[in-house]
N, C-alpha and C positions, 0 to 999 in steps of 0.2 A: 461372448463377452459378458461379464458379470457386472451389474450396476454397482457403483460405489456409493453406499449410503452414509459414509462418514461426512461430518460437518467440518471437522478439524483435521488437517493433514499437514505433512511436511511441506514447507514452501519450496518452490522450484524457481530457477532463474526465469522461466516463462511467466511467473506470477508478478515479477517486479513492476511491470507497467500497471497492472491492475491495483497493486498495493499503493503505488504512487498516485493513482487516480483517486484514492480515498485519503491518503496521507496529505497530499498537497492542499486541497481545499480546507481540510481540518486545521492544518498548521497555519495557513493564511488567516483563517477566521480567528483562531485562538491567539496568534502571536503578532497580528498586524499592528497592534498598538506599540509593541516593542520593536518590531522589524517592519517599518512601513514598506510596502511593496515597491513604491517608486524609488526608494533608496536601497532596499535589500530584497530583491525578488527571490522567490523560492528557488533554491539551488537544485533543481530537478536532476540534472546529470550527476552532481556530486552525491546526492542522496541515493540515486540509482546505483552508482558505483559502490557506495557503502553497503547497500543491500547485497549486491553481487559478491563483495568481499566476505561479508558475513555468511552468506550461503556456502562459500568455499571453505570456511573455517570449521573444522570438525569439532571444535570446542563450543560452537554456538548452535543452539537449536532455534530454528525459525519455523513457525507454523502459520498457516493461512486457513481461513474458513471460507465456506461457500454458502451462498444464499440458498435456502431450501424452499422458500416461497417467493412468489413474485410480489414486488412492491408496487403499490399503485403509482401510476404516472404522476409526475409533478405537475401541478397546475402552472400554466404559463400566462 
């Protein structure tokens, strides 16, 4: 097996959960003043379905990146 050194690659359905893991906290942080979470919680399944539909659409190109270095642990 050859190692894959690419940082950017075509997104796959298996990537949807990881993408949502980044997208959800960013959307909540950036949009919570407009969409308070107690009134409008992040629509995780709706967004996941949208990603999967876009991945099936041949007219849409979706890419994902992978981390090439370890990030330091977050202080708790």
